[in-house]
N, CA, C and O atoms as a GROMACS GRO file, in nm:
protein
  332
    1MET      N    1  -3.170 -10.441  -2.414
    1MET     CA    2  -3.284 -10.389  -2.487
    1MET      C    3  -3.240 -10.356  -2.630
    1MET      O    4  -3.135 -10.296  -2.652
    2LYS      N    5  -3.320 -10.396  -2.725
    2LYS     CA    6  -3.289 -10.373  -2.866
    2LYS      C    7  -3.307 -10.226  -2.902
    2LYS      O    8  -3.405 -10.162  -2.863
    3HIS      N    9  -3.210 -10.175  -2.976
    3HIS     CA   10  -3.216 -10.036  -3.020
    3HIS      C   11  -3.309 -10.023  -3.140
    3HIS      O   12  -3.298 -10.100  -3.236
    4ILE      N   13  -3.398  -9.928  -3.135
    4ILE     CA   14  -3.486  -9.897  -3.247
    4ILE      C   15  -3.424  -9.778  -3.321
    4ILE      O   16  -3.416  -9.668  -3.267
    5LYS      N   17  -3.380  -9.801  -3.444
    5LYS     CA   18  -3.315  -9.695  -3.519
    5LYS      C   19  -3.415  -9.587  -3.558
    5LYS      O   20  -3.519  -9.615  -3.618
    6ARG      N   21  -3.382  -9.464  -3.522
    6ARG     CA   22  -3.467  -9.349  -3.556
    6ARG      C   23  -3.429  -9.297  -3.693
    6ARG      O   24  -3.317  -9.315  -3.739
    7PHE      N   25  -3.525  -9.231  -3.758
    7PHE     CA   26  -3.503  -9.183  -3.894
    7PHE      C   27  -3.390  -9.082  -3.905
    7PHE      O   28  -3.327  -9.072  -4.010
    8PHE      N   29  -3.362  -9.007  -3.799
    8PHE     CA   30  -3.263  -8.901  -3.806
    8PHE      C   31  -3.119  -8.951  -3.785
    8PHE      O   32  -3.025  -8.877  -3.813
    9GLU      N   33  -3.101  -9.072  -3.738
    9GLU     CA   34  -2.968  -9.120  -3.702
    9GLU      C   35  -2.871  -9.123  -3.820
    9GLU      O   36  -2.756  -9.081  -3.807
   10GLU      N   37  -2.916  -9.172  -3.934
   10GLU     CA   38  -2.829  -9.179  -4.052
   10GLU      C   39  -2.789  -9.040  -4.099
   10GLU      O   40  -2.674  -9.017  -4.136
   11VAL      N   41  -2.884  -8.948  -4.097
   11VAL     CA   42  -2.857  -8.809  -4.137
   11VAL      C   43  -2.757  -8.746  -4.041
   11VAL      O   44  -2.662  -8.682  -4.085
   12LEU      N   45  -2.778  -8.764  -3.911
   12LEU     CA   46  -2.688  -8.707  -3.812
   12LEU      C   47  -2.547  -8.764  -3.825
   12LEU      O   48  -2.449  -8.690  -3.820
   13GLU      N   49  -2.538  -8.894  -3.843
   13GLU     CA   50  -2.407  -8.957  -3.859
   13GLU      C   51  -2.332  -8.900  -3.981
   13GLU      O   52  -2.213  -8.870  -3.973
   14THR      N   53  -2.402  -8.886  -4.092
   14THR     CA   54  -2.342  -8.831  -4.213
   14THR      C   55  -2.294  -8.689  -4.189
   14THR      O   56  -2.183  -8.653  -4.228
   15ARG      N   57  -2.377  -8.609  -4.126
   15ARG     CA   58  -2.341  -8.468  -4.103
   15ARG      C   59  -2.224  -8.455  -4.005
   15ARG      O   60  -2.142  -8.364  -4.020
   16LEU      N   61  -2.217  -8.543  -3.906
   16LEU     CA   62  -2.106  -8.535  -3.811
   16LEU      C   63  -1.973  -8.577  -3.873
   16LEU      O   64  -1.867  -8.544  -3.819
   17LYS      N   65  -1.978  -8.648  -3.983
   17LYS     CA   66  -1.855  -8.689  -4.052
   17LYS      C   67  -1.810  -8.588  -4.156
   17LYS      O   68  -1.698  -8.597  -4.207
   18GLU      N   69  -1.895  -8.491  -4.188
   18GLU     CA   70  -1.860  -8.389  -4.286
   18GLU      C   71  -1.759  -8.291  -4.228
   18GLU      O   72  -1.751  -8.272  -4.106
   19LYS      N   73  -1.682  -8.230  -4.316
   19LYS     CA   74  -1.588  -8.126  -4.275
   19LYS      C   75  -1.627  -7.998  -4.345
   19LYS      O   76  -1.653  -8.006  -4.465
   20PRO      N   77  -1.633  -7.884  -4.284
   20PRO     CA   78  -1.626  -7.868  -4.140
   20PRO      C   79  -1.757  -7.912  -4.076
   20PRO      O   80  -1.861  -7.919  -4.141
   21ARG      N   81  -1.748  -7.941  -3.949
   21ARG     CA   82  -1.869  -7.980  -3.876
   21ARG      C   83  -1.945  -7.854  -3.833
   21ARG      O   84  -1.885  -7.754  -3.792
   22TYR      N   85  -2.074  -7.861  -3.845
   22TYR     CA   86  -2.159  -7.751  -3.803
   22TYR      C   87  -2.246  -7.796  -3.688
   22TYR      O   88  -2.253  -7.915  -3.657
   23ILE      N   89  -2.312  -7.702  -3.625
   23ILE     CA   90  -2.403  -7.734  -3.516
   23ILE      C   91  -2.520  -7.813  -3.573
   23ILE      O   92  -2.580  -7.775  -3.673
   24GLN      N   93  -2.551  -7.922  -3.507
   24GLN     CA   94  -2.667  -8.005  -3.544
   24GLN      C   95  -2.766  -8.000  -3.427
   24GLN      O   96  -2.727  -8.014  -3.311
   25VAL      N   97  -2.890  -7.979  -3.457
   25VAL     CA   98  -2.994  -7.971  -3.355
   25VAL      C   99  -3.096  -8.081  -3.383
   25VAL      O  100  -3.149  -8.092  -3.493
   26VAL      N  101  -3.122  -8.162  -3.281
   26VAL     CA  102  -3.223  -8.267  -3.292
   26VAL      C  103  -3.340  -8.224  -3.204
   26VAL      O  104  -3.325  -8.210  -3.083
   27ILE      N  105  -3.455  -8.204  -3.266
   27ILE     CA  106  -3.573  -8.162  -3.191
   27ILE      C  107  -3.687  -8.259  -3.215
   27ILE      O  108  -3.689  -8.332  -3.315
   28GLY      N  109  -3.781  -8.259  -3.125
   28GLY     CA  110  -3.899  -8.343  -3.140
   28GLY      C  111  -3.974  -8.351  -3.010
   28GLY      O  112  -3.929  -8.299  -2.908
   29PRO      N  113  -4.089  -8.416  -3.012
   29PRO     CA  114  -4.169  -8.430  -2.890
   29PRO      C  115  -4.093  -8.510  -2.784
   29PRO      O  116  -3.993  -8.575  -2.812
   30ARG      N  117  -4.143  -8.503  -2.663
   30ARG     CA  118  -4.083  -8.577  -2.553
   30ARG      C  119  -4.099  -8.727  -2.575
   30ARG      O  120  -4.196  -8.774  -2.635
   31GLN      N  121  -4.001  -8.801  -2.524
   31GLN     CA  122  -4.009  -8.947  -2.518
   31GLN      C  123  -4.019  -9.018  -2.654
   31GLN      O  124  -4.084  -9.121  -2.665
   32VAL      N  125  -3.954  -8.962  -2.757
   32VAL     CA  126  -3.959  -9.028  -2.887
   32VAL      C  127  -3.825  -9.091  -2.926
   32VAL      O  128  -3.814  -9.152  -3.032
   33GLY      N  129  -3.724  -9.076  -2.840
   33GLY     CA  130  -3.596  -9.140  -2.866
   33GLY      C  131  -3.485  -9.050  -2.915
   33GLY      O  132  -3.388  -9.098  -2.973
   34LYS      N  133  -3.497  -8.920  -2.892
   34LYS     CA  134  -3.392  -8.827  -2.937
   34LYS      C  135  -3.259  -8.858  -2.868
   34LYS      O  136  -3.156  -8.870  -2.935
   35THR      N  137  -3.261  -8.870  -2.737
   35THR     CA  138  -3.138  -8.898  -2.663
   35THR      C  139  -3.082  -9.034  -2.702
   35THR      O  140  -2.962  -9.045  -2.728
   36SER      N  141  -3.164  -9.135  -2.708
   36SER     CA  142  -3.117  -9.270  -2.746
   36SER      C  143  -3.055  -9.268  -2.885
   36SER      O  144  -2.950  -9.329  -2.907
   37GLY      N  145  -3.118  -9.199  -2.977
   37GLY     CA  146  -3.067  -9.193  -3.114
   37GLY      C  147  -2.934  -9.120  -3.122
   37GLY      O  148  -2.842  -9.166  -3.190
   38VAL      N  149  -2.923  -9.007  -3.053
   38VAL     CA  150  -2.798  -8.930  -3.054
   38VAL      C  151  -2.686  -9.012  -2.991
   38VAL      O  152  -2.576  -9.017  -3.044
   39LEU      N  153  -2.714  -9.076  -2.878
   39LEU     CA  154  -2.611  -9.158  -2.811
   39LEU      C  155  -2.568  -9.274  -2.900
   39LEU      O  156  -2.451  -9.311  -2.902
   40GLU      N  157  -2.661  -9.331  -2.971
   40GLU     CA  158  -2.628  -9.442  -3.063
   40GLU      C  159  -2.535  -9.394  -3.174
   40GLU      O  160  -2.442  -9.465  -3.212
   41VAL      N  161  -2.559  -9.276  -3.225
   41VAL     CA  162  -2.475  -9.221  -3.332
   41VAL      C  163  -2.336  -9.187  -3.279
   41VAL      O  164  -2.236  -9.224  -3.341
   42VAL      N  165  -2.328  -9.116  -3.167
   42VAL     CA  166  -2.196  -9.070  -3.121
   42VAL      C  167  -2.109  -9.183  -3.069
   42VAL      O  168  -1.987  -9.167  -3.062
   43LYS      N  169  -2.167  -9.296  -3.033
   43LYS     CA  170  -2.082  -9.406  -2.987
   43LYS      C  171  -2.003  -9.470  -3.102
   43LYS      O  172  -1.918  -9.556  -3.078
   44GLN      N  173  -2.030  -9.430  -3.223
   44GLN     CA  174  -1.954  -9.475  -3.339
   44GLN      C  175  -1.823  -9.398  -3.354
   44GLN      O  176  -1.737  -9.435  -3.434
   45PHE      N  177  -1.808  -9.291  -3.277
   45PHE     CA  178  -1.688  -9.208  -3.281
   45PHE      C  179  -1.601  -9.242  -3.160
   45PHE      O  180  -1.653  -9.289  -3.059
   46PRO      N  181  -1.470  -9.220  -3.169
   46PRO     CA  182  -1.383  -9.246  -3.054
   46PRO      C  183  -1.426  -9.163  -2.932
   46PRO      O  184  -1.457  -9.045  -2.945
   47THR      N  185  -1.428  -9.225  -2.816
   47THR     CA  186  -1.478  -9.156  -2.696
   47THR      C  187  -1.396  -9.033  -2.661
   47THR      O  188  -1.450  -8.938  -2.603
   48GLU      N  189  -1.269  -9.032  -2.696
   48GLU     CA  190  -1.187  -8.914  -2.664
   48GLU      C  191  -1.224  -8.793  -2.749
   48GLU      O  192  -1.181  -8.681  -2.720
   49GLU      N  193  -1.304  -8.812  -2.853
   49GLU     CA  194  -1.348  -8.702  -2.938
   49GLU      C  195  -1.481  -8.644  -2.894
   49GLU      O  196  -1.528  -8.545  -2.951
   50ILE      N  197  -1.545  -8.703  -2.791
   50ILE     CA  198  -1.682  -8.667  -2.754
   50ILE      C  199  -1.686  -8.606  -2.615
   50ILE      O  200  -1.622  -8.655  -2.522
   51ALA      N  201  -1.762  -8.500  -2.601
   51ALA     CA  202  -1.795  -8.444  -2.469
   51ALA      C  203  -1.947  -8.444  -2.459
   51ALA      O  204  -2.016  -8.394  -2.549
   52TYR      N  205  -1.999  -8.501  -2.352
   52TYR     CA  206  -2.144  -8.513  -2.334
   52TYR      C  207  -2.185  -8.442  -2.206
   52TYR      O  208  -2.128  -8.467  -2.100
   53PHE      N  209  -2.282  -8.353  -2.216
   53PHE     CA  210  -2.334  -8.281  -2.101
   53PHE      C  211  -2.485  -8.299  -2.095
   53PHE      O  212  -2.554  -8.276  -2.194
   54SER      N  213  -2.535  -8.340  -1.982
   54SER     CA  214  -2.679  -8.351  -1.961
   54SER      C  215  -2.730  -8.217  -1.911
   54SER      O  216  -2.677  -8.161  -1.815
   55CYS      N  217  -2.831  -8.166  -1.976
   55CYS     CA  218  -2.887  -8.036  -1.939
   55CYS      C  219  -3.000  -8.047  -1.836
   55CYS      O  220  -3.057  -7.945  -1.796
   56ASP      N  221  -3.033  -8.167  -1.795
   56ASP     CA  222  -3.140  -8.184  -1.697
   56ASP      C  223  -3.112  -8.103  -1.572
   56ASP      O  224  -3.009  -8.122  -1.507
   57ASP      N  225  -3.200  -8.014  -1.539
   57ASP     CA  226  -3.192  -7.931  -1.418
   57ASP      C  227  -3.070  -7.840  -1.414
   57ASP      O  228  -3.036  -7.789  -1.307
   58GLU      N  229  -3.004  -7.819  -1.524
   58GLU     CA  230  -2.883  -7.738  -1.523
   58GLU      C  231  -2.897  -7.604  -1.594
   58GLU      O  232  -2.816  -7.514  -1.572
   59LEU      N  233  -2.994  -7.589  -1.677
   59LEU     CA  234  -3.002  -7.468  -1.757
   59LEU      C  235  -3.070  -7.352  -1.686
   59LEU      O  236  -3.133  -7.268  -1.750
   60THR      N  237  -3.056  -7.348  -1.555
   60THR     CA  238  -3.114  -7.238  -1.479
   60THR      C  239  -3.023  -7.116  -1.479
   60THR      O  240  -3.066  -7.007  -1.443
   61SER      N  241  -2.897  -7.134  -1.519
   61SER     CA  242  -2.806  -7.019  -1.525
   61SER      C  243  -2.710  -7.035  -1.642
   61SER      O  244  -2.680  -7.147  -1.685
   62SER      N  245  -2.664  -6.923  -1.692
   62SER     CA  246  -2.568  -6.927  -1.801
   62SER      C  247  -2.431  -6.970  -1.751
   62SER      O  248  -2.347  -7.012  -1.831
   63ASP      N  249  -2.406  -6.961  -1.621
   63ASP     CA  250  -2.277  -7.002  -1.566
   63ASP      C  251  -2.248  -7.148  -1.596
   63ASP      O  252  -2.135  -7.183  -1.629
   64TRP      N  253  -2.347  -7.233  -1.585
   64TRP     CA  254  -2.327  -7.375  -1.611
   64TRP      C  255  -2.283  -7.398  -1.755
   64TRP      O  256  -2.188  -7.472  -1.780
   65PHE      N  257  -2.351  -7.335  -1.848
   65PHE     CA  258  -2.316  -7.350  -1.989
   65PHE      C  259  -2.174  -7.300  -2.016
   65PHE      O  260  -2.098  -7.365  -2.086
   66LEU      N  261  -2.140  -7.186  -1.961
   66LEU     CA  262  -2.005  -7.131  -1.979
   66LEU      C  263  -1.899  -7.224  -1.921
   66LEU      O  264  -1.793  -7.240  -1.980
   67ARG      N  265  -1.926  -7.285  -1.806
   67ARG     CA  266  -1.832  -7.381  -1.747
   67ARG      C  267  -1.812  -7.502  -1.840
   67ARG      O  268  -1.700  -7.550  -1.855
   68CYS      N  269  -1.920  -7.548  -1.900
   68CYS     CA  270  -1.909  -7.661  -1.995
   68CYS      C  271  -1.824  -7.624  -2.114
   68CYS      O  272  -1.737  -7.701  -2.156
   69VAL      N  273  -1.847  -7.506  -2.169
   69VAL     CA  274  -1.770  -7.461  -2.285
   69VAL      C  275  -1.623  -7.446  -2.247
   69VAL      O  276  -1.535  -7.487  -2.323
   70GLN      N  277  -1.596  -7.390  -2.130
   70GLN     CA  278  -1.457  -7.374  -2.085
   70GLN      C  279  -1.391  -7.510  -2.064
   70GLN      O  280  -1.272  -7.526  -2.090
   71GLU      N  281  -1.468  -7.607  -2.018
   71GLU     CA  282  -1.414  -7.741  -1.995
   71GLU      C  283  -1.362  -7.804  -2.124
   71GLU      O  284  -1.259  -7.873  -2.122
   72VAL      N  285  -1.430  -7.783  -2.233
   72VAL     CA  286  -1.388  -7.845  -2.359
   72VAL      C  287  -1.296  -7.756  -2.443
   72VAL      O  288  -1.236  -7.803  -2.539
   73THR      N  289  -1.284  -7.628  -2.407
   73THR     CA  290  -1.196  -7.539  -2.480
   73THR      C  291  -1.052  -7.586  -2.463
   73THR      O  292  -1.004  -7.606  -2.351
   74GLY      N  293  -0.985  -7.602  -2.574
   74GLY     CA  294  -0.847  -7.647  -2.569
   74GLY      C  295  -0.832  -7.798  -2.574
   74GLY      O  296  -0.723  -7.849  -2.597
   75GLN      N  297  -0.940  -7.870  -2.552
   75GLN     CA  298  -0.936  -8.015  -2.564
   75GLN      C  299  -0.960  -8.051  -2.710
   75GLN      O  300  -1.003  -7.967  -2.790
   76ARG      N  301  -0.931  -8.173  -2.744
   76ARG     CA  302  -0.948  -8.216  -2.882
   76ARG      C  303  -1.083  -8.282  -2.903
   76ARG      O  304  -1.093  -8.386  -2.970
   77LYS      N  305  -1.187  -8.224  -2.848
   77LYS     CA  306  -1.322  -8.277  -2.865
   77LYS      C  307  -1.374  -8.231  -3.000
   77LYS      O  308  -1.372  -8.113  -3.032
   78LYS      N  309  -1.422  -8.327  -3.077
   78LYS     CA  310  -1.476  -8.294  -3.209
   78LYS      C  311  -1.628  -8.287  -3.207
   78LYS      O  312  -1.690  -8.224  -3.292
   79ILE      N  313  -1.687  -8.353  -3.108
   79ILE     CA  314  -1.833  -8.354  -3.096
   79ILE      C  315  -1.868  -8.320  -2.952
   79ILE      O  316  -1.824  -8.387  -2.859
   80VAL      N  317  -1.948  -8.216  -2.934
   80VAL     CA  318  -1.995  -8.176  -2.802
   80VAL      C  319  -2.146  -8.188  -2.802
   80VAL      O  320  -2.214  -8.126  -2.884
   81VAL      N  321  -2.199  -8.268  -2.711
   81VAL     CA  322  -2.343  -8.294  -2.705
   81VAL      C  323  -2.400  -8.228  -2.579
   81VAL      O  324  -2.352  -8.253  -2.469
   82PHE      N  325  -2.500  -8.144  -2.596
   82PHE     CA  326  -2.578  -8.091  -2.486
   82PHE      C  327  -2.715  -8.154  -2.496
   82PHE      O  328  -2.788  -8.130  -2.592
   83ASP      N  329  -2.750  -8.235  -2.397
   83ASP     CA  330  -2.876  -8.308  -2.402
   83ASP      C  331  -2.962  -8.267  -2.284
   83ASP      O  332  -3.073  -8.317  -2.269
   0.00000   0.00000   0.00000
């Protein structure tokens, strides 16, 4: 399937390459391509620098989020995605 480039992808890519990196939030209505766009951008970075967590059905407790943060603490992840 052909990727449709979203308007935010270039901005997100530029910001993720800046030093220092700050938290980036991508928001918008459902089913407009936020996840596809973010995944397209982060695949340009080495996979060992990326941690990806799907939040589907997981945000019912803070324990899950804390476990995710602990998982990447001490690792050399430069980009952490919560989707």
